[in-house]
C-alpha positions as CSV (number, residue, x, y, z in Angstrom):
1,M,0.0,0.0,0.0
2,N,1.3,3.4,-0.9
3,F,1.3,6.7,0.9
4,F,-2.0,7.9,-0.6
5,T,-3.9,4.8,0.4
6,Y,-2.7,5.3,4.0
7,L,-3.7,9.0,3.8
8,I,-7.2,8.1,2.6
9,V,-7.6,5.5,5.3
10,I,-6.5,8.0,8.0
11,V,-8.8,10.7,6.7
12,G,-11.7,8.2,6.7
13,V,-11.0,7.2,10.3
14,I,-10.9,10.8,11.4
15,I,-14.2,11.7,9.6
16,G,-16.0,8.5,10.9
17,G,-14.8,9.0,14.4
18,G,-15.7,12.7,14.5
19,S,-19.2,12.0,13.2
20,T,-19.7,9.2,15.7
21,L,-18.6,11.4,18.6
22,A,-20.9,14.2,17.4
23,I,-23.9,11.8,17.4
24,V,-23.0,10.5,20.9
25,F,-22.6,14.0,22.4
26,A,-25.8,15.2,20.7
27,M,-27.7,12.2,22.1
28,F,-26.6,12.9,25.7
29,G,-27.2,16.6,25.2
30,T,-30.7,16.1,24.1
31,L,-31.4,13.7,26.9
32,G,-30.0,16.1,29.4
33,Y,-32.1,19.0,28.0
34,K,-35.2,16.9,28.2
35,I,-34.6,15.9,31.8
36,Y,-33.9,19.5,32.7
37,R,-37.2,20.6,31.1
38,K,-39.0,17.8,32.9
39,L,-37.6,18.8,36.3
40,K,-38.0,22.6,35.9
41,Y,-41.2,22.9,33.9
42,G,-42.9,19.5,34.3
43,I,-42.9,19.0,30.5
44,S,-43.2,15.4,29.2
45,L,-40.0,13.7,28.1
46,Y,-41.7,12.7,24.9
47,D,-42.5,16.2,23.6
């Protein structure tokens, strides 16, 4: 395998890992926001 193949693989890993981390943080952020609204305003978690 040459240099460009390794470069493409490294870029793919960085992009895939970054998007996965963004999804995980967004999921926990949304869950935290819904729990905050439930505790403060009594709004349903499903709204």
